[in-house]
C-alpha positions in Angstrom: 0.0 0.0 0.0 1.5 3.4 -1.0 2.4 5.7 1.9 1.6 9.5 2.1 2.5 12.6 4.0 1.3 16.2 3.7 3.3 19.4 4.0 1.9 21.9 6.5 1.1 24.2 3.7 -1.0 21.5 2.0 -3.0 21.1 5.3 -3.6 24.8 5.6 -4.7 25.1 2.0 -7.0 22.1 2.3 -8.8 23.5 5.3 -9.4 26.7 3.3 -10.9 25.0 0.3 -14.6 25.2 -0.3 -16.3 21.9 0.9 -17.0 20.9 -2.7 -13.3 20.9 -3.6 -12.4 19.1 -0.4 -14.9 16.4 -1.3 -13.7 16.2 -4.9 -10.1 15.8 -3.6 -11.1 13.0 -1.2 -13.2 11.3 -3.9 -10.2 11.3 -6.2 -7.9 9.6 -3.7 -9.1 5.9 -4.1 -8.5 6.2 -7.9 -5.1 7.8 -7.3 -4.1 5.0 -4.9 -5.3 2.3 -7.2 -3.2 3.8 -10.0 -0.1 3.9 -7.7 -0.4 0.2 -7.1 0.5 -0.5 -10.8 4.1 -0.6 -11.8 4.6 1.9 -13.3 1.6 3.9 -12.0 -1.2 3.9 -14.5 -3.1 7.1 -13.9 -6.5 7.6 -15.5 -6.4 10.3 -18.2 -9.2 12.1 -16.3 -6.8 12.9 -13.4 -4.4 14.6 -15.9 -1.3 13.6 -13.8 1.9 15.1 -15.3 5.1 16.9 -14.3 5.0 20.6 -13.4 7.1 22.5 -15.9 10.0 24.3 -14.2 9.7 22.4 -10.9 12.0 19.4 -10.9 10.4 16.3 -9.3 7.0 17.9 -8.8 3.8 16.5 -10.3 0.3 17.9 -10.8 -3.0 16.2 -10.5 -6.4 17.6 -11.5 -9.3 16.5 -9.2 -12.0 19.1 -10.3 -12.4 21.5 -13.2 -10.4 24.1 -11.2 -9.0 21.8 -8.5 -5.3 21.1 -8.6 -2.9 19.4 -6.2 0.9 19.0 -6.4 2.9 16.2 -5.1 6.4 14.6 -5.2 7.7 11.2 -4.6 9.7 10.8 -1.4 12.0 8.0 -0.1 10.2 4.7 0.3 8.9 4.0 3.8 7.6 0.6 2.9 9.9 -1.5 0.6 8.5 -1.6 -2.9 5.8 1.0 -2.3 5.7 4.6 -3.5 5.7 7.4 -0.9 3.8 10.5 -2.0 4.3 13.9 -0.4 1.4 16.2 -1.0 2.7 19.8 -1.5 -0.1 22.1 -2.5 -3.8 22.0 -3.1 -6.3 24.6 -4.5 -7.1 26.1 -7.8 -4.8 26.4 -10.9 -3.1 29.2 -9.0 -1.1 26.7 -6.9 1.0 25.9 -9.9 2.7 29.3 -9.7 4.6 28.0 -6.6 4.1 24.2 -6.8 
């Protein structure tokens, strides 16, 4: 099972999101986790997972029409399982400082 952590900034931004975006992010998580279990990860096209230009090692995921989150892969905590560090969450604006 993949492991996760959240930066403090992510937690602050998540608490400030409108409830509808919070629910959309939480609804996306099971799909994201299922994709991470594949080797390599097989993300559904609808999540639009891709690298953030100009930010080495940072990835973007779309969880709502204007809902974005950024993450990076950290050192494995459980052998053979990816470790995801959630960095930012919000609207498209989070990509300015991913």
